[in-house]
C-alpha positions as CSV (number, residue, x, y, z in Angstrom):
1,X,10.9,5.7,-11.1
2,X,13.0,8.5,-12.2
3,X,16.6,9.3,-11.0
4,X,19.4,11.7,-12.2
5,X,23.1,11.1,-12.8
6,X,26.6,12.6,-12.7
7,X,26.5,12.9,-16.5
8,X,23.9,15.0,-16.6
9,X,21.2,12.6,-17.7
10,X,17.8,12.1,-16.3
11,X,16.3,8.4,-16.0
12,X,12.9,7.0,-16.5
13,X,11.9,3.5,-15.1
14,X,9.6,1.1,-15.1
15,X,8.9,0.9,-11.6
16,X,7.1,-2.7,-12.1
17,X,10.4,-4.8,-13.6
18,X,13.1,-2.3,-13.4
19,X,13.6,-1.8,-17.1
20,X,15.1,1.9,-18.3
21,X,12.0,3.2,-20.5
22,X,13.9,6.8,-21.3
23,X,17.4,8.4,-20.8
24,X,17.3,12.2,-21.6
25,X,20.8,14.5,-21.4
26,X,19.7,17.7,-20.6
27,X,22.2,19.1,-18.1
28,X,25.9,19.6,-18.1
29,X,26.9,18.1,-14.9
30,X,25.5,15.8,-11.9
31,X,21.8,15.8,-11.4
32,X,21.1,16.0,-8.0
33,X,17.6,16.1,-7.8
34,X,14.1,15.2,-9.2
35,X,10.4,15.6,-8.6
36,X,7.2,14.2,-10.2
37,X,4.1,16.5,-10.1
38,X,1.2,15.1,-8.0
39,X,-0.6,14.0,-11.4
40,X,2.3,12.0,-12.6
41,X,2.6,13.2,-16.2
42,X,5.2,16.2,-15.7
43,X,8.7,15.9,-14.2
44,X,11.7,18.5,-13.3
45,X,15.3,17.9,-12.7
46,X,17.9,19.9,-11.7
47,X,21.9,20.2,-10.0
48,X,25.2,21.2,-10.2
49,X,24.1,23.1,-13.4
50,X,21.0,25.0,-11.9
51,X,19.2,24.7,-14.9
52,X,15.7,23.3,-14.3
53,X,14.7,20.6,-16.9
54,X,10.9,20.5,-17.4
55,X,9.5,16.5,-18.9
56,X,6.1,15.7,-20.1
57,X,4.8,12.4,-20.4
58,X,3.4,12.3,-23.8
59,X,1.0,9.7,-25.7
60,X,2.2,8.3,-28.8
61,X,-0.2,7.5,-31.6
62,X,0.3,3.5,-30.8
63,X,-1.0,4.1,-27.4
64,X,2.6,4.1,-25.6
65,X,3.9,6.6,-23.6
66,X,6.9,8.7,-23.4
67,X,9.0,11.2,-21.4
68,X,10.3,14.2,-23.3
69,X,12.0,17.0,-22.4
70,X,9.7,20.1,-22.7
71,X,11.0,23.1,-21.3
72,X,14.3,24.4,-19.3
73,X,14.9,27.2,-17.4
74,X,17.8,28.9,-15.5
75,X,16.3,30.4,-11.9
76,X,18.9,29.6,-9.7
77,X,22.1,31.0,-9.8
78,X,24.2,28.1,-8.2
79,X,23.9,24.3,-7.5
80,X,20.0,23.3,-6.8
81,X,19.4,20.7,-4.0
82,X,16.0,20.2,-3.6
83,X,12.9,20.6,-6.4
84,X,9.5,20.4,-4.7
85,X,6.4,20.4,-7.1
86,X,3.1,21.7,-5.7
87,X,0.3,22.4,-8.1
88,X,1.7,24.6,-11.1
89,X,4.5,25.9,-9.6
90,X,8.0,24.3,-8.8
91,X,9.9,25.3,-5.5
92,X,13.8,25.2,-6.1
93,X,16.4,25.8,-3.4
94,X,20.3,25.3,-3.2
95,X,23.8,26.8,-3.0
96,X,22.6,30.2,-3.4
97,X,20.0,30.4,-0.3
98,X,17.2,31.8,-2.3
99,X,14.2,30.1,-2.4
100,X,12.9,30.4,-6.2
101,X,9.1,29.7,-7.1
102,X,8.6,29.1,-10.9
103,X,5.7,28.8,-12.6
104,X,6.1,27.4,-16.2
105,X,2.9,27.9,-17.2
106,X,2.4,31.4,-16.7
107,X,6.2,32.1,-17.2
108,X,6.7,33.9,-13.9
109,X,9.6,33.0,-11.2
110,X,9.5,34.9,-7.9
111,X,13.0,34.8,-5.7
112,X,12.4,34.6,-2.0
113,X,15.9,35.8,0.0
114,X,16.7,33.8,2.9
115,X,16.6,36.3,5.3
116,X,14.3,39.4,5.4
117,X,14.7,42.2,3.2
118,X,17.6,44.6,3.9
119,X,19.0,43.0,6.7
120,X,18.2,41.9,10.2
121,X,18.1,44.8,12.0
122,X,16.8,48.6,10.9
123,X,17.6,51.6,12.9
124,X,15.9,55.0,13.3
125,X,18.5,56.7,14.6
126,X,17.2,60.2,15.6
127,X,14.1,58.4,17.3
128,X,16.4,56.1,18.9
129,X,14.7,53.0,18.2
130,X,16.0,49.9,16.2
131,X,13.7,46.7,14.9
132,X,15.0,43.5,14.6
133,X,13.7,40.9,12.0
134,X,13.6,37.3,13.1
135,X,12.4,34.4,10.6
136,X,9.1,34.4,12.2
137,X,8.6,37.4,14.4
138,X,9.7,41.1,14.8
139,X,11.2,43.3,17.7
140,X,11.0,46.8,18.0
141,X,13.4,48.4,20.9
142,X,14.0,51.8,22.0
143,X,18.0,52.5,22.9
144,X,19.3,52.8,26.2
145,X,20.4,56.3,27.1
146,X,23.8,57.6,29.1
147,X,24.5,61.2,30.2
148,X,28.3,60.8,29.4
149,X,29.1,61.0,25.5
150,X,32.6,60.0,25.6
151,X,34.8,57.9,28.1
152,X,38.0,56.3,29.0
153,X,39.6,53.8,26.7
154,X,38.4,50.5,27.5
155,X,35.5,51.5,29.9
156,X,31.8,51.0,29.5
157,X,29.3,54.1,29.8
158,X,27.0,53.4,32.6
159,X,23.3,53.3,31.4
160,X,21.1,56.3,33.0
161,X,18.3,54.8,30.8
162,X,18.1,51.1,30.3
163,X,16.9,49.8,26.5
164,X,13.0,48.9,26.6
165,X,11.6,46.1,24.4
166,X,8.3,48.0,22.9
């Protein structure tokens, strides 16, 4: 069992008898999330201090095992609320709204913005076409047309050609 506390400690517990095995102070503030890799030999913690701590389970000479702090990286800009480990990557997300994918072995970081890059709409003004970007699909539209260029204050211009979804 792994836990984090408000003092910035990550604690490793014996799940059979509930005793504390290791308590490692690695964060400057509250630990909000912990994650264990599928093999059970690497753990990660993060929180208000957006540093992601990497812990490894090592074997000592006498045959016992011990958790040690291995690497720490600051790949998020604000509080980290969630960590997920998959294969050799750790996925983190939180207040900065980016999904951050870290590979500790390759020392690489990829940050995925929360909405499609460049905003949610792109306009090709001279072509009269615009693109709407949704999280799972795109829409292309041709703008409508009006025969008037200006109108009275607080009046709508009537369209001679309706907008068309292409």
